[in-house]
KELUMDREN-936802 format. One record per residue (C-alpha): x, y, z. Coordinates in steps of 0.25 Angstrom, whole numbers, padded with zeros to 4 digits. Layout:
N
(rec (X,Y,Z)),
...
***
This chain:
574
(rec (0373,0390,0519)),
(rec (0387,0386,0519)),
(rec (0397,0397,0516)),
(rec (0401,0389,0503)),
(rec (0387,0390,0498)),
(rec (0386,0405,0502)),
(rec (0398,0408,0493)),
(rec (0391,0401,0481)),
(rec (0376,0405,0483)),
(rec (0370,0416,0474)),
(rec (0361,0419,0486)),
(rec (0373,0425,0494)),
(rec (0380,0438,0490)),
(rec (0395,0440,0492)),
(rec (0404,0451,0495)),
(rec (0419,0453,0495)),
(rec (0422,0462,0507)),
(rec (0435,0469,0512)),
(rec (0431,0467,0526)),
(rec (0428,0456,0536)),
(rec (0414,0454,0541)),
(rec (0410,0451,0555)),
(rec (0399,0443,0560)),
(rec (0392,0456,0564)),
(rec (0393,0461,0550)),
(rec (0386,0448,0545)),
(rec (0376,0446,0556)),
(rec (0362,0441,0550)),
(rec (0368,0438,0537)),
(rec (0369,0425,0529)),
(rec (0383,0425,0525)),
(rec (0397,0419,0523)),
(rec (0410,0426,0523)),
(rec (0424,0422,0517)),
(rec (0436,0429,0522)),
(rec (0447,0432,0511)),
(rec (0456,0438,0521)),
(rec (0456,0447,0533)),
(rec (0450,0459,0525)),
(rec (0442,0453,0514)),
(rec (0430,0444,0515)),
(rec (0419,0438,0506)),
(rec (0404,0439,0511)),
(rec (0393,0430,0506)),
(rec (0379,0434,0511)),
(rec (0365,0430,0507)),
(rec (0358,0438,0497)),
(rec (0343,0436,0502)),
(rec (0334,0447,0498)),
(rec (0344,0454,0489)),
(rec (0336,0457,0476)),
(rec (0348,0465,0470)),
(rec (0361,0457,0473)),
(rec (0370,0470,0474)),
(rec (0367,0483,0480)),
(rec (0379,0492,0481)),
(rec (0372,0501,0491)),
(rec (0368,0489,0500)),
(rec (0382,0483,0499)),
(rec (0395,0491,0498)),
(rec (0400,0491,0483)),
(rec (0413,0485,0487)),
(rec (0407,0472,0493)),
(rec (0398,0470,0480)),
(rec (0404,0458,0473)),
(rec (0410,0461,0459)),
(rec (0411,0452,0448)),
(rec (0423,0450,0439)),
(rec (0425,0445,0425)),
(rec (0437,0438,0418)),
(rec (0446,0448,0411)),
(rec (0448,0441,0398)),
(rec (0444,0446,0384)),
(rec (0441,0437,0372)),
(rec (0451,0426,0369)),
(rec (0462,0430,0359)),
(rec (0468,0422,0348)),
(rec (0472,0407,0349)),
(rec (0486,0402,0345)),
(rec (0499,0397,0349)),
(rec (0506,0401,0362)),
(rec (0512,0415,0361)),
(rec (0522,0420,0371)),
(rec (0521,0434,0368)),
(rec (0513,0438,0381)),
(rec (0523,0430,0390)),
(rec (0535,0436,0383)),
(rec (0530,0451,0383)),
(rec (0528,0450,0398)),
(rec (0541,0444,0401)),
(rec (0535,0431,0407)),
(rec (0541,0422,0396)),
(rec (0555,0428,0399)),
(rec (0555,0426,0414)),
(rec (0549,0411,0412)),
(rec (0563,0408,0407)),
(rec (0577,0408,0414)),
(rec (0583,0414,0421)),
(rec (0570,0418,0429)),
(rec (0562,0406,0425)),
(rec (0549,0411,0431)),
(rec (0537,0403,0428)),
(rec (0529,0405,0440)),
(rec (0534,0393,0447)),
(rec (0530,0392,0462)),
(rec (0519,0403,0460)),
(rec (0504,0401,0460)),
(rec (0495,0408,0450)),
(rec (0481,0409,0455)),
(rec (0469,0412,0446)),
(rec (0455,0417,0449)),
(rec (0448,0413,0436)),
(rec (0439,0404,0428)),
(rec (0447,0391,0432)),
(rec (0457,0383,0425)),
(rec (0457,0371,0416)),
(rec (0467,0363,0425)),
(rec (0469,0352,0415)),
(rec (0477,0360,0405)),
(rec (0491,0357,0404)),
(rec (0496,0372,0405)),
(rec (0492,0370,0420)),
(rec (0500,0358,0422)),
(rec (0514,0354,0426)),
(rec (0523,0346,0417)),
(rec (0519,0333,0424)),
(rec (0505,0336,0422)),
(rec (0501,0340,0436)),
(rec (0493,0353,0438)),
(rec (0500,0367,0441)),
(rec (0486,0371,0447)),
(rec (0487,0371,0462)),
(rec (0472,0372,0464)),
(rec (0459,0377,0458)),
(rec (0448,0383,0466)),
(rec (0436,0382,0458)),
(rec (0426,0391,0464)),
(rec (0415,0386,0455)),
(rec (0415,0371,0459)),
(rec (0408,0369,0473)),
(rec (0410,0353,0473)),
(rec (0424,0353,0478)),
(rec (0432,0358,0490)),
(rec (0434,0373,0491)),
(rec (0448,0378,0494)),
(rec (0451,0379,0509)),
(rec (0445,0391,0515)),
(rec (0435,0393,0504)),
(rec (0421,0388,0504)),
(rec (0417,0386,0489)),
(rec (0423,0381,0476)),
(rec (0432,0369,0474)),
(rec (0447,0368,0475)),
(rec (0455,0359,0467)),
(rec (0470,0356,0471)),
(rec (0482,0353,0463)),
(rec (0481,0338,0466)),
(rec (0466,0338,0462)),
(rec (0470,0345,0449)),
(rec (0481,0335,0446)),
(rec (0471,0323,0449)),
(rec (0461,0329,0439)),
(rec (0472,0330,0428)),
(rec (0475,0316,0430)),
(rec (0460,0312,0428)),
(rec (0454,0309,0415)),
(rec (0443,0319,0419)),
(rec (0450,0331,0426)),
(rec (0437,0339,0429)),
(rec (0431,0327,0436)),
(rec (0442,0329,0447)),
(rec (0444,0344,0446)),
(rec (0431,0350,0440)),
(rec (0437,0364,0439)),
(rec (0439,0370,0425)),
(rec (0439,0383,0418)),
(rec (0427,0384,0409)),
(rec (0430,0398,0405)),
(rec (0445,0396,0402)),
(rec (0449,0410,0407)),
(rec (0456,0405,0420)),
(rec (0463,0394,0412)),
(rec (0468,0404,0401)),
(rec (0473,0413,0413)),
(rec (0481,0402,0420)),
(rec (0487,0397,0407)),
(rec (0492,0411,0403)),
(rec (0497,0414,0417)),
(rec (0503,0400,0421)),
(rec (0501,0390,0409)),
(rec (0512,0380,0408)),
(rec (0520,0377,0396)),
(rec (0513,0366,0388)),
(rec (0509,0362,0374)),
(rec (0495,0362,0370)),
(rec (0498,0365,0355)),
(rec (0507,0376,0358)),
(rec (0516,0380,0369)),
(rec (0510,0388,0381)),
(rec (0515,0395,0393)),
(rec (0509,0404,0404)),
(rec (0517,0415,0411)),
(rec (0520,0407,0423)),
(rec (0519,0392,0419)),
(rec (0525,0386,0432)),
(rec (0515,0394,0442)),
(rec (0505,0386,0449)),
(rec (0491,0388,0447)),
(rec (0478,0390,0456)),
(rec (0465,0393,0449)),
(rec (0452,0399,0456)),
(rec (0441,0397,0447)),
(rec (0432,0408,0451)),
(rec (0417,0406,0452)),
(rec (0408,0416,0446)),
(rec (0400,0427,0453)),
(rec (0387,0423,0459)),
(rec (0374,0426,0451)),
(rec (0369,0437,0459)),
(rec (0382,0445,0456)),
(rec (0381,0441,0441)),
(rec (0367,0446,0441)),
(rec (0370,0459,0448)),
(rec (0381,0462,0439)),
(rec (0374,0456,0427)),
(rec (0385,0448,0422)),
(rec (0382,0441,0409)),
(rec (0379,0426,0409)),
(rec (0391,0418,0407)),
(rec (0401,0429,0410)),
(rec (0411,0425,0421)),
(rec (0410,0434,0433)),
(rec (0418,0432,0446)),
(rec (0415,0438,0460)),
(rec (0425,0446,0468)),
(rec (0422,0436,0480)),
(rec (0426,0424,0473)),
(rec (0438,0431,0467)),
(rec (0442,0435,0481)),
(rec (0441,0421,0486)),
(rec (0449,0416,0474)),
(rec (0460,0426,0477)),
(rec (0460,0421,0492)),
(rec (0462,0407,0487)),
(rec (0474,0410,0479)),
(rec (0480,0420,0489)),
(rec (0481,0408,0499)),
(rec (0490,0401,0490)),
(rec (0502,0410,0492)),
(rec (0513,0407,0501)),
(rec (0522,0419,0503)),
(rec (0536,0417,0499)),
(rec (0533,0404,0492)),
(rec (0521,0403,0484)),
(rec (0516,0416,0477)),
(rec (0502,0417,0470)),
(rec (0498,0425,0458)),
(rec (0483,0428,0458)),
(rec (0477,0430,0444)),
(rec (0463,0436,0443)),
(rec (0458,0439,0429)),
(rec (0445,0445,0432)),
(rec (0440,0460,0433)),
(rec (0427,0468,0434)),
(rec (0423,0483,0432)),
(rec (0415,0483,0445)),
(rec (0424,0490,0455)),
(rec (0430,0503,0458)),
(rec (0442,0501,0448)),
(rec (0452,0505,0459)),
(rec (0455,0492,0466)),
(rec (0445,0495,0478)),
(rec (0436,0483,0476)),
(rec (0437,0472,0487)),
(rec (0442,0462,0478)),
(rec (0453,0472,0473)),
(rec (0457,0474,0487)),
(rec (0457,0460,0490)),
(rec (0466,0457,0478)),
(rec (0475,0468,0482)),
(rec (0476,0462,0496)),
(rec (0480,0449,0490)),
(rec (0490,0455,0480)),
(rec (0497,0462,0492)),
(rec (0501,0448,0498)),
(rec (0515,0443,0496)),
(rec (0516,0433,0485)),
(rec (0503,0436,0479)),
(rec (0501,0442,0465)),
(rec (0487,0446,0460)),
(rec (0484,0450,0446)),
(rec (0471,0456,0440)),
(rec (0468,0459,0426)),
(rec (0466,0474,0421)),
(rec (0453,0470,0414)),
(rec (0448,0470,0400)),
(rec (0439,0483,0400)),
(rec (0449,0493,0393)),
(rec (0441,0493,0380)),
(rec (0427,0489,0386)),
(rec (0421,0503,0388)),
(rec (0417,0500,0402)),
(rec (0423,0511,0409)),
(rec (0420,0526,0410)),
(rec (0429,0536,0417)),
(rec (0428,0551,0419)),
(rec (0437,0561,0426)),
(rec (0433,0576,0425)),
(rec (0435,0589,0432)),
(rec (0425,0593,0442)),
(rec (0428,0608,0445)),
(rec (0418,0609,0456)),
(rec (0406,0605,0447)),
(rec (0397,0592,0446)),
(rec (0401,0585,0433)),
(rec (0392,0576,0425)),
(rec (0398,0566,0416)),
(rec (0391,0557,0405)),
(rec (0394,0543,0403)),
(rec (0388,0535,0392)),
(rec (0387,0520,0392)),
(rec (0382,0511,0381)),
(rec (0375,0498,0385)),
(rec (0374,0487,0374)),
(rec (0362,0479,0370)),
(rec (0356,0469,0379)),
(rec (0365,0472,0391)),
(rec (0357,0467,0403)),
(rec (0365,0475,0413)),
(rec (0377,0479,0421)),
(rec (0383,0485,0433)),
(rec (0392,0498,0431)),
(rec (0399,0507,0441)),
(rec (0402,0522,0442)),
(rec (0414,0526,0451)),
(rec (0416,0540,0455)),
(rec (0428,0547,0462)),
(rec (0427,0553,0475)),
(rec (0424,0563,0481)),
(rec (0414,0567,0469)),
(rec (0400,0561,0469)),
(rec (0393,0556,0457)),
(rec (0378,0556,0452)),
(rec (0373,0549,0440)),
(rec (0362,0550,0429)),
(rec (0359,0539,0419)),
(rec (0353,0540,0405)),
(rec (0348,0528,0398)),
(rec (0349,0526,0383)),
(rec (0335,0529,0381)),
(rec (0337,0543,0388)),
(rec (0331,0540,0401)),
(rec (0339,0547,0412)),
(rec (0341,0544,0427)),
(rec (0343,0558,0433)),
(rec (0356,0561,0441)),
(rec (0356,0553,0454)),
(rec (0364,0555,0466)),
(rec (0366,0541,0471)),
(rec (0372,0545,0485)),
(rec (0359,0539,0492)),
(rec (0366,0526,0492)),
(rec (0353,0519,0486)),
(rec (0353,0510,0475)),
(rec (0346,0517,0463)),
(rec (0338,0510,0453)),
(rec (0334,0516,0439)),
(rec (0325,0512,0428)),
(rec (0321,0518,0415)),
(rec (0307,0520,0409)),
(rec (0311,0516,0395)),
(rec (0322,0506,0398)),
(rec (0323,0493,0406)),
(rec (0336,0497,0412)),
(rec (0338,0498,0427)),
(rec (0350,0504,0434)),
(rec (0354,0502,0448)),
(rec (0364,0512,0454)),
(rec (0371,0510,0467)),
(rec (0379,0522,0472)),
(rec (0391,0522,0482)),
(rec (0397,0535,0486)),
(rec (0409,0530,0493)),
(rec (0412,0515,0488)),
(rec (0419,0508,0499)),
(rec (0431,0502,0491)),
(rec (0434,0515,0483)),
(rec (0427,0526,0491)),
(rec (0422,0531,0477)),
(rec (0408,0533,0472)),
(rec (0402,0522,0465)),
(rec (0389,0520,0457)),
(rec (0385,0505,0453)),
(rec (0375,0505,0441)),
(rec (0368,0492,0438)),
(rec (0361,0492,0424)),
(rec (0350,0482,0421)),
(rec (0345,0481,0407)),
(rec (0352,0493,0402)),
(rec (0347,0499,0389)),
(rec (0356,0498,0378)),
(rec (0362,0511,0373)),
(rec (0370,0523,0379)),
(rec (0368,0526,0394)),
(rec (0373,0539,0400)),
(rec (0377,0541,0414)),
(rec (0378,0556,0419)),
(rec (0388,0555,0431)),
(rec (0388,0568,0439)),
(rec (0400,0570,0448)),
(rec (0399,0580,0460)),
(rec (0411,0585,0468)),
(rec (0421,0596,0470)),
(rec (0434,0589,0466)),
(rec (0442,0593,0454)),
(rec (0438,0581,0446)),
(rec (0428,0569,0445)),
(rec (0429,0555,0440)),
(rec (0420,0543,0438)),
(rec (0421,0529,0432)),
(rec (0411,0520,0426)),
(rec (0413,0505,0424)),
(rec (0404,0495,0416)),
(rec (0406,0480,0419)),
(rec (0417,0472,0412)),
(rec (0415,0468,0398)),
(rec (0410,0454,0401)),
(rec (0400,0458,0411)),
(rec (0392,0466,0400)),
(rec (0384,0459,0390)),
(rec (0384,0470,0380)),
(rec (0393,0481,0375)),
(rec (0391,0491,0386)),
(rec (0401,0502,0388)),
(rec (0404,0517,0390)),
(rec (0404,0526,0378)),
(rec (0416,0534,0383)),
(rec (0423,0523,0391)),
(rec (0436,0524,0397)),
(rec (0446,0513,0394)),
(rec (0455,0517,0406)),
(rec (0451,0513,0420)),
(rec (0446,0500,0415)),
(rec (0454,0490,0424)),
(rec (0444,0480,0430)),
(rec (0443,0477,0445)),
(rec (0451,0471,0452)),
(rec (0463,0474,0444)),
(rec (0464,0487,0452)),
(rec (0467,0480,0465)),
(rec (0479,0487,0471)),
(rec (0490,0476,0472)),
(rec (0486,0467,0460)),
(rec (0493,0466,0447)),
(rec (0484,0471,0435)),
(rec (0489,0470,0421)),
(rec (0482,0475,0409)),
(rec (0483,0468,0396)),
(rec (0491,0470,0383)),
(rec (0494,0463,0370)),
(rec (0508,0457,0371)),
(rec (0508,0454,0356)),
(rec (0509,0469,0353)),
(rec (0510,0476,0366)),
(rec (0496,0483,0364)),
(rec (0487,0485,0376)),
(rec (0475,0476,0376)),
(rec (0463,0485,0372)),
(rec (0453,0478,0382)),
(rec (0463,0478,0394)),
(rec (0458,0487,0405)),
(rec (0466,0500,0408)),
(rec (0469,0508,0421)),
(rec (0470,0515,0429)),
(rec (0461,0512,0441)),
(rec (0450,0521,0444)),
(rec (0458,0528,0455)),
(rec (0471,0529,0446)),
(rec (0477,0516,0451)),
(rec (0489,0512,0441)),
(rec (0483,0499,0435)),
(rec (0485,0491,0427)),
(rec (0499,0487,0432)),
(rec (0504,0483,0418)),
(rec (0500,0476,0405)),
(rec (0501,0461,0402)),
(rec (0498,0453,0390)),
(rec (0483,0451,0388)),
(rec (0480,0448,0373)),
(rec (0481,0435,0367)),
(rec (0488,0429,0379)),
(rec (0490,0414,0377)),
(rec (0482,0404,0386)),
(rec (0480,0389,0386)),
(rec (0466,0392,0380)),
(rec (0471,0402,0369)),
(rec (0475,0416,0369)),
(rec (0467,0426,0378)),
(rec (0466,0441,0380)),
(rec (0462,0450,0392)),
(rec (0468,0456,0404)),
(rec (0467,0442,0410)),
(rec (0478,0437,0402)),
(rec (0487,0449,0406)),
(rec (0484,0444,0421)),
(rec (0488,0430,0417)),
(rec (0501,0434,0411)),
(rec (0504,0443,0423)),
(rec (0500,0432,0433)),
(rec (0510,0423,0426)),
(rec (0521,0434,0427)),
(rec (0518,0436,0442)),
(rec (0520,0422,0444)),
(rec (0533,0422,0438)),
(rec (0537,0434,0446)),
(rec (0532,0428,0459)),
(rec (0540,0415,0456)),
(rec (0553,0424,0455)),
(rec (0549,0432,0467)),
(rec (0543,0422,0477)),
(rec (0545,0408,0473)),
(rec (0560,0411,0470)),
(rec (0562,0420,0482)),
(rec (0565,0434,0475)),
(rec (0554,0441,0482)),
(rec (0546,0432,0491)),
(rec (0536,0442,0495)),
(rec (0532,0447,0481)),
(rec (0517,0451,0479)),
(rec (0508,0458,0468)),
(rec (0514,0472,0471)),
(rec (0528,0468,0468)),
(rec (0525,0459,0456)),
(rec (0517,0471,0450)),
(rec (0528,0481,0453)),
(rec (0539,0472,0446)),
(rec (0529,0469,0434)),
(rec (0527,0484,0433)),
(rec (0542,0487,0433)),
(rec (0544,0476,0423)),
(rec (0533,0481,0414)),
(rec (0537,0485,0400)),
(rec (0533,0500,0397)),
(rec (0533,0507,0384)),
(rec (0539,0521,0383)),
(rec (0527,0527,0376)),
(rec (0517,0523,0388)),
(rec (0515,0530,0401)),
(rec (0515,0521,0413)),
(rec (0507,0517,0421)),
(rec (0498,0516,0410)),
(rec (0483,0514,0410)),
(rec (0484,0502,0400)),
(rec (0498,0497,0402)),
(rec (0500,0499,0417)),
(rec (0515,0500,0419)),
(rec (0518,0492,0406)),
(rec (0518,0478,0400)),
(rec (0521,0466,0410)),
(rec (0535,0461,0408)),
(rec (0539,0452,0420)),
(rec (0553,0449,0413)),
(rec (0556,0464,0414)),
(rec (0552,0464,0428)),
(rec (0563,0454,0432)),
(rec (0573,0462,0424)),
(rec (0570,0474,0432)),
(rec (0571,0466,0445)),
(rec (0585,0461,0440)),
(rec (0589,0475,0436)),
(rec (0591,0472,0422)),
(rec (0581,0482,0417)),
(rec (0575,0495,0422)),
(rec (0560,0496,0425)),
***
């Protein structure tokens, strides 16, 4: 098969790796590789004979693909354009003289569901498109971008030709059926226009590049038991999309802001996944800014955390999880802190118990019950390669509705012990499934904990209240995330008001484009990158006297780009 076909075929598994494979490593395999850079690579290999598509003990956990969902809650109210979100963040103020920062000369790239390119908010005054290109990973009938082997790239010239056509989709067939990418782009970089009311995004003169990300292969959806019709995106395709956007930057002349409004609960929640480290590597580069949402898991009940004194004795902790009706299954993770060692017993709602098992044999264990149809597969990793911590991956098939109890025993001679458990993100579950004594903190989704990226949480700009669904910090290893909060409730988009941490990312991306215009395009700091932008935004954040910072919800305060410039100018104190 051609490499193009291997990337698309469900007969081939895939893995995002943090090392380069040699021919000797791959000898005898039917494979294809794609090199992201000198450290990171993607491997595609035939799945022949694999009855179970994923086996953590056969393949390292870190190389098992993860699936990511869109970080958007239900749509908010509709109505006229409201400038509250832009004003509260100082975006509106710096759009005006004397700074006049509108993102001119900056590229804002999105990895999302596509874009409705024929909407006038993405056009210039003369009717031409501000979209430099669209890479649609889902359409295989066109020409892929140079250096890539699948999807179809549509250039600015082709998009303009489509706009002049009576049937634009006959020329450029890419569109956004979901609307998420279009809403994100309009909030971040929408242009002043009139479609019944005035509308403007945060950086209305920035250029746009959209990667319409294809959804994960069916074998991954089957393993993670993703509900039908729910978008789920693979880290390999996200990695390729980021590489595509990264190549657009021209240091000292053409900065790129990369906006990814996706997240997952699979991962160590400490920024050590391969995708997180790749994003951090991109964010370190000059003239790149990478922005990731905190997630919408703060009120979902999908996280359990326990920290306790050991005093030289084994400690048993009981964790209760309620499974809703008609839940066909899910994959959850249990992470322990080193150097302690965990063992586990499970009690079903019907009272059947799996005796305490020490999983250090590195075998995949399968458990069934006499009176229930549930099957539980447990993979154990004593030293997970990315984090070096202990991990159990539990895959529930046909779980009985009701309360499940996990008895976690921690052994060790340290002064304290800890462990964390995460269920999948809300949209990856079909029923109301949650921990009875859940922990709202530590709910940041991956890859928001990548070291060098910018991670905003979400708040309501109308009343300065924290958005109840927004995920909260810190990282599992104590990393100080989120960085700050940005508006994420009833944020105006070209498709109506929307809520979620994705909207906080959209506004922050526009603010970053404003800053990069001042820094790079206008020559004030031509080597600026994510870390510097983050630092300026943290310094300019608005902080309340009755809140201790850094804060698990608010980070270092509320985003205010105008105040950041006041600090640069020396007209106010941080």
